C-alpha positions as CSV (number, residue, x, y, z in Angstrom):
1,M,129.5,92.6,86.5
2,R,128.9,95.4,89.0
3,K,128.7,95.0,92.7
4,V,125.3,96.4,93.8
5,P,125.4,98.9,96.7
6,Q,123.3,97.8,99.7
7,W,120.8,100.6,99.3
8,E,120.1,99.7,95.7
9,F,119.8,96.0,96.5
10,D,117.3,96.8,99.2
11,F,115.1,98.4,96.5
12,Y,115.4,95.4,94.2
13,A,114.7,93.0,97.1
14,L,111.3,94.7,97.6
15,S,110.2,92.7,94.5
16,L,110.7,89.4,96.3
17,P,107.6,87.9,97.8
18,R,108.9,88.4,101.4
19,G,111.0,91.4,100.6
20,H,113.9,91.8,103.1
21,D,113.2,88.5,104.9
22,F,115.6,85.9,103.7
23,G,115.0,83.6,106.7
24,A,118.1,81.8,107.9
25,E,120.0,82.7,104.7
26,P,120.7,86.5,104.8
27,P,122.2,88.1,101.7
28,V,125.9,88.9,101.8
29,A,126.5,90.4,98.4
30,A,124.8,91.1,95.0
31,W,126.0,91.9,91.5
32,D,124.2,93.0,88.4
33,G,124.9,93.1,84.7
34,S,125.7,96.4,83.0
35,D,122.4,96.4,81.1
36,G,120.4,96.3,84.3
37,R,118.4,93.1,83.3
38,S,119.9,90.7,85.8
39,C,120.8,90.7,89.5
40,G,122.6,87.9,91.2
41,I,122.4,87.5,95.0
42,V,124.6,85.5,97.2
43,T,123.2,84.4,100.6
44,H,124.9,82.6,103.5
45,D,123.5,79.6,105.4
46,A,125.3,79.8,108.7
47,T,124.0,76.4,109.9
48,A,125.5,74.5,106.9
49,D,128.3,77.1,106.4
50,A,127.4,77.2,102.7
51,F,126.8,80.0,100.2
52,N,123.7,80.0,98.0
53,T,122.6,82.0,95.0
54,I,119.4,83.6,93.7
55,L,119.2,85.0,90.1
56,M,116.6,87.7,89.4
57,R,116.0,88.8,85.8
58,R,113.8,91.5,84.3
59,R,110.8,90.4,82.3
60,V,109.8,92.1,79.0
61,D,107.7,94.5,81.2
62,S,110.7,95.2,83.5
63,V,109.2,93.3,86.5
64,W,111.8,91.2,88.4
65,T,111.4,87.5,88.4
66,V,113.5,84.8,90.1
67,T,114.8,82.4,87.4
68,R,117.5,80.4,89.1
69,Q,118.5,79.3,92.6
70,E,121.6,77.1,93.5
71,S,123.1,76.1,96.8
72,G,126.1,74.5,98.4
73,F,129.0,76.8,97.4
74,A,132.0,76.6,99.6
75,N,132.7,80.4,99.6
76,I,131.5,83.6,98.2
77,D,133.9,83.7,95.3
78,A,132.6,80.3,94.1
79,A,129.0,81.6,94.3
80,R,129.9,84.7,92.4
81,D,131.7,82.7,89.7
82,A,128.5,80.6,89.3
83,L,126.4,83.7,88.8
84,E,128.7,85.5,86.3
85,P,127.6,83.7,83.1
86,F,124.0,84.8,83.8
87,L,124.9,88.5,84.3
88,V,126.5,89.1,80.9
89,E,125.1,92.0,78.8
90,G,122.8,91.5,75.9
91,Q,120.6,88.6,77.1
92,P,117.0,89.1,76.1
93,P,114.5,89.9,78.9
94,E,112.4,87.1,80.3
95,P,109.1,86.3,78.6
96,M,105.8,86.9,80.3
97,P,104.4,83.9,82.2
98,A,101.3,82.3,80.9
99,G,98.2,84.2,81.9
100,A,100.2,87.2,83.3
101,I,99.2,90.7,82.2
102,R,102.0,92.8,80.8
103,R,102.5,95.9,83.0
104,P,102.5,99.2,81.1
105,P,105.6,101.4,81.7
106,L,104.9,103.9,84.5
107,F,106.3,106.9,82.5
108,D,104.7,106.0,79.2
109,L,101.8,108.5,79.1
110,A,100.2,106.9,76.0
111,G,98.7,110.3,75.1
112,R,97.4,111.1,78.5
113,Q,97.8,114.5,80.1
114,P,99.7,114.0,83.4
115,S,98.9,115.8,86.6
116,E,101.3,118.5,87.8
117,V,102.3,116.4,90.7
118,F,103.3,113.5,88.5
119,R,105.2,115.9,86.3
120,L,107.4,116.7,89.3
121,L,108.9,113.3,89.1
122,A,110.6,114.3,85.9
123,T,112.4,117.3,87.4
124,T,116.1,116.8,88.1
125,A,115.8,117.4,91.8
126,R,113.2,114.7,92.2
127,R,114.5,112.1,89.8
128,P,115.4,109.8,92.7
129,A,111.7,109.9,93.7
130,G,110.6,109.0,90.2
131,W,113.1,106.1,90.1
132,A,112.0,104.9,93.5
133,L,108.3,105.0,92.6
134,N,108.9,103.0,89.5
135,Q,110.7,100.3,91.4
136,L,107.8,100.0,93.8
137,Y,105.3,99.9,91.0
138,L,107.3,97.1,89.4
139,A,107.4,95.3,92.8
140,M,103.6,95.2,93.2
141,P,102.4,91.6,93.1
142,K,99.3,92.3,91.0
143,P,98.5,96.0,90.6
144,D,95.2,97.1,89.1
145,R,95.3,97.3,85.3
146,N,94.8,101.1,85.6
147,W,97.5,101.6,88.2
148,A,99.9,103.4,86.0
149,S,97.3,105.6,84.3
150,D,95.8,106.5,87.7
151,C,99.2,107.4,89.1
152,Q,99.9,109.6,86.1
153,T,96.6,111.5,86.3
154,T,93.9,112.0,88.9
155,N,94.7,109.3,91.5
156,F,98.4,109.9,92.1
157,H,98.2,110.0,95.9
158,T,96.1,106.9,96.1
159,R,98.6,104.9,94.1
160,L,101.5,106.6,96.0
161,W,100.0,105.4,99.3
162,E,99.7,101.8,98.0
163,A,103.3,101.9,96.9
164,H,104.4,103.3,100.3
165,L,102.6,100.5,102.1
166,L,104.1,97.8,99.9
167,A,107.6,99.1,100.6
168,S,107.0,99.3,104.3
169,F,105.5,95.8,104.5
170,R,108.2,94.1,102.5
171,E,110.9,96.1,104.3
172,Q,109.6,94.4,107.5
173,G,110.0,91.0,105.8
174,L,106.3,90.3,105.2
175,L,104.9,88.1,102.5
176,V,102.7,90.5,100.5
177,E,100.1,89.2,98.1
178,Q,97.3,90.7,96.1
179,P,95.2,87.6,95.3
180,F,91.8,89.5,95.2
181,E,90.5,92.8,93.9
182,S,89.9,93.9,97.5
183,P,91.1,94.4,100.1
184,D,94.3,95.7,98.6
185,F,96.9,93.5,100.4
186,H,97.2,90.3,102.3
187,I,100.2,90.3,104.6
188,A,101.7,87.5,106.6
189,N,104.9,86.7,108.5
190,R,106.8,83.5,109.2
191,L,105.2,83.3,112.7
192,G,101.8,82.6,111.2
193,N,100.4,86.1,111.8
194,E,98.4,87.6,109.0
195,A,96.0,90.4,108.1
196,W,94.1,92.0,105.2
197,V,94.7,95.7,104.5
198,E,92.7,98.1,102.5
199,A,94.4,101.4,101.6
200,V,92.4,104.7,101.5
201,T,93.2,108.4,101.4
202,A,91.4,111.3,103.0
203,N,90.8,113.6,100.0
204,P,89.6,117.2,99.8
205,Q,86.0,118.1,99.4
206,V,87.2,120.7,96.8
207,P,90.2,119.6,94.8
208,Y,93.4,121.8,95.0
209,N,96.7,121.9,93.2
210,H,99.1,119.7,95.2
211,V,102.1,121.4,93.6
212,N,101.7,125.1,94.4
213,A,98.6,125.6,96.6
214,P,99.2,127.8,99.6
215,F,99.1,125.9,102.9
216,A,95.7,125.7,104.6
217,D,95.3,127.5,107.9
218,V,96.6,125.4,110.8
219,P,94.1,125.1,113.7
220,T,95.1,126.9,116.8
221,E,92.4,125.7,119.3
222,R,93.1,122.3,120.9
223,E,89.4,121.3,120.4
224,E,89.7,122.0,116.7
225,I,93.0,120.2,116.3
226,F,91.6,117.0,117.8
227,F,87.9,117.1,116.9
228,G,87.6,119.6,114.0
229,T,87.7,119.4,110.3
230,A,90.6,116.8,110.0
231,A,88.9,114.4,112.5
232,L,85.6,114.7,110.6
233,R,87.4,114.0,107.3
234,F,89.0,110.9,108.7
235,A,85.7,109.8,110.2
236,K,83.9,110.1,106.8
237,T,86.8,108.4,105.0
238,I,86.9,105.5,107.4
239,G,83.2,105.3,107.7
240,N,82.7,104.9,103.9
241,K,85.2,102.0,103.8
242,L,83.6,100.3,106.8
243,E,80.2,100.4,105.0
244,R,81.6,98.2,102.4
245,R,82.0,95.3,104.9
246,Y,85.3,94.0,103.7
247,D,85.3,91.8,106.8
248,Q,82.4,89.8,105.4
249,L,84.3,88.8,102.2
250,P,84.8,85.0,102.2
251,H,88.6,85.3,102.2
252,V,88.6,87.9,105.0
253,I,86.1,86.3,107.5
254,G,87.8,85.2,110.7
255,K,91.0,87.2,110.0
256,P,92.3,90.6,111.1
257,F,91.3,93.5,108.9
258,M,93.0,96.9,108.9
259,L,92.4,100.2,107.1
260,A,95.5,102.1,106.1
261,V,94.9,105.9,105.9
262,A,96.9,108.7,104.5
263,D,95.8,112.3,104.6
264,F,95.6,114.7,101.6
265,H,92.4,116.6,102.7
266,A,94.0,120.1,102.7
267,S,97.3,121.6,101.5
268,G,99.9,121.0,104.1
269,S,97.5,119.1,106.4
270,M,100.0,116.2,106.9
271,M,101.8,118.5,109.3
272,W,98.9,118.7,111.8
273,S,96.1,116.3,111.0
274,R,97.6,113.3,112.9
275,E,96.0,114.6,116.1
276,G,92.6,114.7,114.3
277,L,92.9,110.9,113.7
278,I,93.8,110.4,117.3
279,G,90.9,112.4,118.5
280,Y,88.5,110.5,116.2
281,L,89.8,107.0,117.1
282,Q,90.3,107.5,120.8
283,G,87.5,110.0,121.6
284,S,90.0,112.0,123.5
285,G,92.7,114.6,122.9
286,A,95.1,116.4,125.1
287,T,95.5,119.9,126.4
288,V,97.8,121.7,128.8
289,A,96.8,122.6,132.3
290,E,98.5,123.6,135.5
291,V,98.5,120.6,137.9
292,D,100.3,120.9,141.3
293,G,101.9,124.1,140.2
294,R,103.3,122.9,136.9
295,Q,102.1,122.6,133.3
296,Q,101.1,119.1,132.3
297,A,99.3,117.4,129.5
298,V,95.8,116.4,130.6
299,P,93.1,114.4,128.7
300,M,90.4,116.2,126.8
301,P,87.5,113.7,126.1
302,A,84.7,114.3,123.6
303,E,81.6,112.4,122.7
304,Y,81.2,114.1,119.3
305,L,83.3,115.8,116.7
306,L,82.8,119.5,116.1
307,G,80.2,120.7,113.6
308,P,76.5,120.4,113.0
309,T,76.5,116.7,112.1
310,Q,77.3,115.7,115.6
311,F,79.4,112.8,114.3
312,P,80.4,110.4,117.2
313,A,84.0,110.6,118.4
314,G,85.8,107.5,119.7
315,L,85.7,104.8,117.0
316,F,87.9,102.7,119.3
317,A,86.2,103.8,122.5
318,N,83.5,101.1,122.4
319,D,82.6,97.8,120.6
320,R,80.6,99.4,117.8
321,H,83.2,98.4,115.2
322,T,84.8,95.2,116.3
323,E,85.3,94.2,112.6
324,L,88.1,96.8,112.3
325,S,91.3,95.4,113.9
326,A,93.5,98.5,113.5
327,V,94.2,101.6,111.6
328,I,97.6,102.1,109.9
329,F,98.6,105.8,109.4
330,S,101.5,107.8,108.1
331,N,102.0,111.5,108.0
332,A,104.8,111.1,105.4
333,C,103.2,109.7,102.2
334,S,104.7,112.1,99.6
335,I,107.2,112.6,96.8
336,S,109.5,113.9,99.5
337,K,109.4,110.5,101.2
338,L,110.4,108.8,97.9
339,N,113.2,111.3,97.5
340,R,114.5,111.0,101.0
341,V,114.7,107.2,101.1
342,A,116.6,107.1,97.8
343,I,118.8,110.1,98.6
344,S,119.6,109.3,102.2
345,S,120.9,106.0,101.1
346,G,122.4,106.7,97.7
347,G,123.3,110.4,97.6
348,A,121.7,113.5,96.2
349,P,121.7,114.6,92.6
350,E,124.6,116.9,91.9
351,G,123.8,120.6,92.6
352,Y,121.1,120.2,95.2
353,R,120.9,120.1,99.0
354,Y,118.0,118.3,100.8
355,T,117.1,119.4,104.3
356,R,114.4,118.0,106.5
357,L,113.0,120.0,109.4
358,G,110.3,119.3,111.9
359,H,109.7,117.9,115.4
360,F,110.9,114.6,116.8
361,F,108.6,112.9,119.3
362,D,109.9,113.6,122.8
363,R,109.6,110.4,124.8
364,T,110.4,112.1,128.1
365,P,107.4,111.4,130.5
366,G,105.2,114.4,130.6
367,A,106.8,116.1,127.6
368,L,104.4,118.7,126.1
369,R,106.1,119.4,122.8
370,G,108.3,117.8,120.2
371,I,112.0,118.3,119.8
372,P,112.8,120.6,116.8
373,F,115.3,119.4,114.2
374,C,116.8,120.6,111.0
375,L,119.1,118.0,109.3
376,D,120.8,117.4,105.9
377,I,119.2,114.2,104.6
378,T,122.6,113.0,103.2
379,G,124.4,113.6,106.4
380,D,125.6,111.0,108.9
381,E,123.6,112.5,111.8
382,Y,120.4,112.1,109.8
383,R,121.1,108.6,108.6
384,G,122.3,107.5,112.0
385,H,118.8,107.8,113.4
386,W,117.9,104.4,111.9
387,P,119.8,101.0,111.9
388,H,119.4,100.7,108.1
389,G,121.9,103.6,107.6
390,Y,119.3,105.5,105.7
391,E,115.7,106.5,106.2
392,P,113.4,103.4,106.2
393,W,110.0,103.2,104.6
394,T,108.4,102.4,108.0
395,A,109.9,105.3,109.9
396,E,106.6,107.2,110.2
397,I,104.2,104.2,110.0
398,E,101.8,104.1,113.1
399,V,99.3,101.3,114.0
400,F,96.4,102.2,116.2
401,H,94.9,99.0,117.6
402,N,91.2,98.6,118.3
403,P,91.0,97.4,121.9
404,F,87.6,95.8,121.0
405,A,88.8,94.1,117.9
406,R,87.2,90.7,117.2
407,H,90.4,89.6,115.5
408,P,93.3,91.6,117.0
409,V,96.5,92.3,115.0
410,S,99.7,90.9,116.4
411,F,102.4,93.5,117.1
412,D,104.8,91.0,115.5
413,L,103.1,91.4,112.2
414,L,104.4,95.0,111.8
415,P,107.5,94.9,114.1
416,E,109.1,98.1,112.9
417,A,106.0,100.3,113.1
418,Q,105.0,102.5,116.0
419,H,102.1,100.8,117.9
420,W,99.3,102.6,119.9
421,F,97.3,100.4,122.2
422,E,95.0,100.6,125.2
423,E,96.1,99.1,128.5
424,N,94.2,99.5,131.8
425,G,92.2,102.4,130.3
426,E,95.3,104.3,129.1
427,W,96.6,104.6,125.6
428,L,100.3,103.6,125.3
429,C,102.9,103.7,122.6
430,R,105.5,101.1,121.6
431,S,108.2,101.6,119.0
432,V,111.3,99.8,117.8
433,Y,112.8,103.0,116.6
434,E,113.9,105.6,119.1
435,T,113.3,108.3,116.5
436,S,109.7,109.1,115.7
437,I,108.7,112.2,113.7
438,L,105.6,114.2,114.6
439,W,105.6,116.4,111.6
440,S,108.2,117.6,109.0
441,Q,108.8,119.4,105.8
442,T,111.5,118.9,103.2
443,L,113.4,121.8,101.6
444,I,115.3,121.5,98.3
445,T,117.9,124.2,97.7
446,N,120.8,124.8,95.5
447,A,124.0,123.2,96.8
448,N,125.9,126.4,96.4
449,R,123.7,128.2,98.9
450,P,124.4,128.2,102.7
451,A,122.9,125.3,104.5
452,P,119.6,126.1,106.1
453,A,119.7,126.6,109.9
454,L,116.9,125.7,112.3
455,Q,116.6,129.2,113.8
456,D,116.3,130.7,110.3
457,L,113.6,128.3,109.3
458,I,111.7,128.9,112.5
459,A,111.8,132.6,111.9
460,E,110.3,132.1,108.4
461,D,107.3,130.4,110.1
462,R,107.1,127.2,108.0
463,V,107.5,128.7,104.6
464,H,106.1,126.6,101.7
465,F,108.5,123.7,101.4
466,E,107.6,120.2,100.1
467,V,105.3,118.6,102.8
468,D,105.7,115.1,103.9
């Protein structure tokens, strides 16, 4: 038996229907067998002052399944002893349940030619990301039959975004189900709040190589940043999904419906496209002007996005789309994210250094810019930004609420996300984390090289690191 480290247990717990929510019986320890097929969890019921056990075992397709639960142990040692016989090496994996479809291995190509971005997961520096993505794939309640082949080939980022969402939802303790082909997820908490979520990615009009393509030009004009090409790409992506009228499906009618959007429309666009989503949804951006003798941020409203199509701006500025309750967004859906969660909790592969640089959101009233940072992902300063002790899946998740929604989404449903909402005509932000990252990049270097410094990286003008 091996005691499972907290970070590793947190990955395995994402396979439970409610993820990290154990209700009134939080976990206090976990052990696994040396062959990796079993995991025994000890929880504590403070009300009864009793210890309980949960046994998870791998099926023949490596998916975790709960096979045994016992309660009423006087102490943690007694609970551990009760688990020990089930954690011995050499027991066969669990059989497939009747009617279940055997999940193909994520890294079995079955003769397919993988995309270059999928190949990255096999490199030594990114093996933590490959391991993490496989855990999330195995945690999916009911992935599409072609999930693995899609991920290996042409739809890598679509499947990556679904995996990222699953991890964030269950990290927040939500019951996550996939009972229908669409929308992608049904999520619920113990308070009775629920919603349906459809995942979508903003893709390029002309495909590019996500591994080595040079970064696209970053807009410099404020109007272009908020209402230009990125905003138009979001508008078309969201518009195409709204035309499918998911809200009219029998299982969705009368319940909150959200679209979850991640951006891959241009190389490196995750670093700057967030403002384009804000401009499209709110119909307003922000610029800097001198007011009463000092520089201040002032609103920059727009009725239409830039370009000849005259696409209307302000999806959430009126009641045209009351069927859409909110938009979920992240500027960090990437291999770098997979790597950082695993590495910030469990340590980096030997011989490499992982550095994240970017801008923190400055919550000072009237602040015009973010706060630059450059941190070692394995360092205490970086990990200390979050109560988990490592980077959480939800760290960059934002929820933009439609003030005209027919069925509003409760803030309690996604308690660890950053929420944007309108109040008295003004858009406000609420976040449980003090740390919020506006944009960032992740740099992988050899461990024997000097640690990168912020001033040096700024001088290099955002050289081509991994983007997140």
